[in-house]
C-alpha positions as CSV (number, residue, x, y, z in Angstrom):
1,M,52.7,46.2,13.7
2,E,55.7,43.7,14.5
3,L,58.4,43.0,11.9
4,T,57.6,39.4,12.3
5,E,53.9,39.9,11.8
6,L,54.5,42.0,8.7
7,A,56.8,39.7,7.0
8,N,54.2,36.8,7.5
9,R,51.4,39.2,6.0
10,R,53.7,39.9,3.1
11,G,54.5,36.1,2.7
12,R,50.7,35.3,2.6
13,L,50.3,38.2,-0.2
14,R,52.9,36.7,-2.2
15,K,51.8,33.3,-2.1
16,N,47.9,33.8,-2.8
17,E,48.2,36.8,-5.3
18,T,50.4,37.9,-8.3
19,V,51.8,41.3,-6.9
20,S,53.3,43.4,-9.4
21,L,56.5,45.2,-8.3
22,P,57.0,48.2,-11.0
23,Y,59.8,50.2,-9.3
24,K,63.1,49.0,-8.3
25,V,65.7,50.6,-6.4
26,R,69.4,50.5,-7.3
27,I,72.7,51.2,-5.2
28,D,75.3,51.9,-7.8
29,S,74.8,48.7,-9.6
30,S,73.3,46.4,-7.4
31,R,69.5,45.9,-6.7
32,R,68.3,47.0,-3.2
33,G,64.6,46.2,-3.9
34,A,61.3,46.2,-6.0
35,F,58.1,47.9,-4.6
36,A,54.7,47.9,-5.8
37,D,54.3,51.7,-4.7
38,L,56.3,54.6,-5.7
39,R,56.1,56.2,-2.4
40,D,57.5,53.0,-0.6
41,A,60.2,52.9,-3.3
42,I,61.1,56.7,-2.9
43,A,61.3,56.0,1.1
44,S,64.0,53.2,0.6
45,A,65.9,55.2,-1.9
46,R,66.1,58.1,0.7
47,I,67.0,55.7,3.5
48,A,69.6,54.0,1.2
49,K,71.2,57.3,0.5
50,Q,71.4,58.3,4.0
51,E,73.2,54.7,4.6
52,H,75.3,55.3,1.5
53,P,76.0,58.9,1.1
54,S,78.6,58.5,-1.6
55,A,76.8,55.9,-3.9
56,L,74.7,56.7,-6.7
57,I,71.0,55.7,-5.7
58,S,68.4,55.5,-8.6
59,L,64.9,54.5,-8.8
60,T,63.8,53.0,-12.1
61,D,60.6,51.8,-13.8
62,R,60.8,48.0,-14.2
63,A,58.6,47.9,-17.3
64,T,60.4,50.6,-19.4
65,G,63.7,50.4,-17.7
66,Q,63.7,54.3,-17.5
67,L,65.0,56.3,-14.5
68,V,62.2,58.0,-12.4
69,I,64.5,59.7,-10.0
70,E,68.2,59.9,-8.7
71,V,68.1,60.3,-5.1
72,D,70.5,62.8,-3.6
73,L,70.8,64.2,0.1
74,V,69.0,67.3,1.1
């Protein structure tokens, strides 16, 4: 699947349906993104940690504000 096709598909989903995004990834204090699936959020957090090794990468639950994981390089 091409990136443009994926972007168009996501755009249609957001216009036609309400999508809950319960997880968010933060780099230090700035928001990287919000995700509906925990696995997608973890994958994004791991990529962010590879791109910014010295930064604090966290994954939080948007409903409660609680920390789900703090990502570290393995």
